N, C-alpha and C positions, 0 to 999 in steps of 0.2 A: 503494500499500499504504499505509493509514492505522489505526491502530493506538487505537480509543477507552476510556479506561482508566474504569473501574469509581466512579460516585460514592458517597463514604459517606452523603449524605440526597438527598429529592427531597422536593417540595414536590407534593401531591394535594389539590385542594378546596381550599385553604387550612391543610390539615393537613402540616405539617413530617414525612416518615417517613422513620427509619434502616434499617439492614440489617437491625440486632438489635432492630428494632419496639418497642424503651423508652422512644422519644417524648421523648429527654432534650434534646433541641435542639429540639424544637417548645415543650417547656415553657419554657426559657430564652426565646426569641421571646415565649411570651406573656406572662409575666413584665413583662419589658421593654414589651411594649405597653402592660399595665396600667400600669404604672410613667410613663411617655411620654402616656398618656389621664389619669392622675389630677392629673400636676404643670402638663399644661394647663389641666387644670377649677380648681387652685390659682392660677395667672396670672389668671382671672377675677375671684378673691373679695379684693376690694378693701374696707376697712372704710368708706371713705367712698361710692367708686360703683360697686361689683363687684357683683355678682348676691347675691343675696340666699340663703339656707341652701337651703329649700326646694326652689329650682333647682338650688343643687346636688345634691341628693340625687337628684335625678331626672336630671341628668346623669350621675350617677355608677351608678344603675339599669340608666338608656335607654340608656348608651355605651360605662362602662367594664365593666361587667360582662359585655357580651353578647362584648365586642372580647377581652376577657382570658380569656374559659370560653367561645370558640366552639369547638363540637363537644370538649366536653370529657366527655361519654360515652365517646369513643374512647380521648382519650390521657391522660385523667386518673384510670382503671379502676386504680391502683397506688397513686393519691393517698387513695382511697377505701375501695379494699379490702383491699391491705395495710398502710398506714400506717407500714412500718418498708424501709427498702432495704437494699442489700450495702454499698452502701460507707458509709463516714466511721463506722463503729462503729453502725452499722444505720437511720440518719439521712438516707436519700437522698430519700425521698416523703414522712417526715414533716419534713425540711428543707425542701425545697421545699414542702409545705404552709405553714411557717411564713413562708417567704418571702413568697407569698399575700397571706397575712394581714397583712403588716408593708402590702401594699398598700391592704387597708383599711382597716387602723387610719389612715394619711398621709387618706385620704376619709371618715372618722368625724372627724376632728382637724376634718376644712375644716367641714363640714355641720355639727357643734354648736359648735364655737367655742372647745372645750376647751381645758384644760392637757395639755401631753405628759404630766405625772406620772396624768394618771387612767389606770384603768385601760380595758382593751379591750371588756371584757364590758359595763360600765359605756356604754361610747361607743356602742356596735353597739345597747345598748337605748334611750337616748337618738334615736338617728338610728333609730331601726326599722327594722334593716336585720338580717337575719340572718348568724348567724356561718358564715366562710369555710366550715369543714366542712357544718353544714347548708346552707347553697349548691349544696355541688359534689353534694349528695346530690336536692337538687330537680330 
């Protein structure tokens, strides 16, 4: 006689689905994965012997974005459609979108070699990368 306790979430085809279908756990996992890959690319960039910025752009577009936004049309609908969440004074989905944009900002700073005080919009334009909200719609 053995009792099996239900799990709060389950990974199915690479997407973590929780019992309320709000994909909060998967969103945190995707953000951590994007940050991990961006920081790994940062270690490859060194002024004297590292990779060039155009190769960093290829790595970002070819590795980081697909890893971070895998199956985004399933779990990112709250970020694209609602724009606001129920918690943190309406900053649920919007706050998460700003955290995802922070990962993109780290990458564009590496690609362009810009200063930390440079505006994010300017970095996106110089790196020729779509802003994150538009990339989510794509």
